[in-house]
Each structure stands twice: as structure tokens, then as C-alpha cells.
C-alpha angles and dihedrals in degrees: 000000000000089000091052092048090049091052091049090052091050091050090050097039092112099038123089102193123127114264124213109265131239126172112278139047117357115242104293086356091153093050093232089138103072139188122284114260088251089060093055133081103188102305093336118106114227119206132023095258100041094109109066114249093006135092115209137191133185127013107343125173127198106219127201122208110265094025114143131227103196104305094339121099113221108224121208112204100206130025120338106298143054137163129244121213114216127195111328091348123147143183124207141179134187118230133185111234141161112271112243094019123125119238137181127212120209123190139160122237138177130196113233105173133005125036091230098059116142138168133226114214121186145175105180124285091012124069139163141188117231113200116216100187092109118062109203099184129058093220092073095249136095131181117223134196130208129173140204143169115247112242093180140038091242118039133186118224112208126188110189135181106216093184124121109202131172088246105058090208093059113115146098127303114237127202142156104024111192139173137212134183113234125215106195109217123222132226115266141184087269094053130013089199124081118236093358091164092049090229092136111068148105128321113278115208109241094215099050129081104198103079127226125288119228100209124236124267094028113158122214097244092074103014120150083217099057115225094015134094126205100223099180147082093253135049130258121225124239112211137183135211092244090072106016142035107266122187097220135018118324110318141044142157127253115206097217106171110050116236089347090068111069137150127199144181132187114226130194111247139169116240112247094019121119120236137186120218109195128180145155125250120193146125130272098233088247101123091270098148135176143050112332132181128194116201116207123194129195108179106297094348125088142177132193115215116196120207124185106211126202089183093243103100133270136123145206133215125239135185132204114194118196144160114240116238098187141023091260124048124191113224115198138173131193139160118248097211140041113240132188126203112261094220096062108006087217107078118085113231140159148163121325119236122201147146096035112184132179118194134168116238121224094218130020112262118250092216140005 
């Protein structure tokens, strides 16, 4: 299949039309098809259509794995090549989609210069700013997700570096840009929360082991984690069972930044009625060891669930019973402590949250 896809990319290396979309990497999304030597000046890309399938503007560099910037080795997460966006530089690609559908974009990025680097990502009329001050992985790379609702049949994905540094080449490295259609689940009689198992979410790269960050300050109308909001200063990490220990089914969320890493959802409730909020707390089997606590909130009620992690997987169930005081109840989860992985003491990690259920109880419980 990869050989067929590669041939199709070669055939379309000079065309710039929108291709029909399927979940996975965008055409030449990993930038393995590079510019011709005549379109390069050192590492700088010359001309807006030099990189197959992409249109570029501003100072763009085509970076090979192992390339050095001074004494720093530039690491490419997938394959052999990536692009670096200099001051006010951008890359964009047109994609055919279904109007009205929700989509999530996943891409990997690395900071190479200033601490305050950030990225603008947009699909008109939606746009967002992804801060890159915090590095969550010790390997120098993080994968990010961002979502939107398609207003047109053909959309244009733009990744832009708004920074203005002294060195015009300064800016983040970008690699592995992928796409996934989202199907937002609805509440049901079996769960009053949407997407309580976190099975619906952004594309996770099959050949990476660091998960996908859901950025901070993400609202639920266009969340890459449908139904959930990230109501915090830091991101939460979306993980899968192919690379991590997950309590239930295929996907879960890791609360990687203490109280600065929180997710929330507002559920419809009936005042005076008793409800049970149940969930799983565990660890991702990623050497995240130590005493962890997940705090769960349901309106005015709260519970702290301790979990002693050995970093090798496992989980426990917890239940918070409460009486609703309004017709909408805010459900929120956060991690009490900051934790670092014991194998590198550099990667942020934390407790895993999964299988979140909210159900109404017929009669008030006599004890918790």
C-alpha cells in the first residue's frame, strides 16, 4: 500500500489540486518527497510549490535527520525529513472534505529556538494558537491535535509561525501532518456524558510512542476530543492501547501537568436527583511512578482518588455520588501532583483517566 501511495504522490508531485481525504497522513504529510536541488539554496526552499503537495510562503527550510544547528542536533520524528518555519513562514495544503463534518488535524512539532515559540493553525474561518513553551516529551518532539468544522467542500489547512526572531530562520520544525474525521457521540441512557470512554478523538500516529497533546483552552464546540473541554493552562495527552496501558478499549487521557491539566464536560441533570459519576484511574505503563491523585468534580461535590503507580500499568475504579442542584452540572477532572517519568526525569506524565460514566440513580444511596 505504501508503494502505491508513493507512486500516486510522484504522479501528483507537480499538481496542486485538492485530493479526496481519508484518515491518515495528508499527501506528502511527512515531507519525505522533497524539493528538487534547483529549488534549494542550502537548506532554504525556493519557490512556493517546491515541496510536493504543499504551498509555502516565507523562510522555509527543508531539514534532514541528523542535521546540526550549531551544537544542537535537529531530530526528525518520522522518516528522514521535516520542514522548519522561519519568521512569519507558513505551509498550506488544500483538502476535499464533507461540508459540515468535524475533523481533527494531528501534527508533530519541535521547538528549535526561543522559549516562546507558538504556532497558528487555521482552516477558514476557524483558527487557533498552539503554545509551545512547555515540552512534554524528552525526545524533543510533541504531537498536537486541533479540530474544526468544515464550512466548505474544499478547505485549506494553514500552519503558520507568527514569531519574529532576530534570526529569521528561527522557528519550529513540523513533520507528519495527518487528518481524521470526527463523529461526535451523543449522551445515552447508558451514559449521560458524551465520549466518556475517549474512543472518539484525533489521529494517533502508529509509529510514535508519545501520544497526542490536546492543547489548553480548547472549547467543546470544536474539540479534537469530542464532548470534552481542556479548561487549563497546559495540555492533556491522548493515548492509545498500541503504545500505552489503557484501562478500557483503545483510547484514554493522561493528565500530564498536575492541576494545570484539566478536562471538563457539562451534563444535563435534574435538580434534586441523585447521580453516580464513575471512572477509572490508572497509569499508562510508561515509567510514570509514584503517588498520584485524581480529583473529580461534579458541581459542588468532589472526590480525591489516590493511585499508587509502579509505572507498569493497572487501574482502579472510583465513584462520586452527588445530588444535582441545577439542570446543568459541570464534570471536571484534574491531577493533584506533577509527575516526571522515572526513566528520563524529563518527560511530564500523570494518571490515566478512562471509562467515565454518569448515570442517574433511582433512589438516593444510603452510603458511599
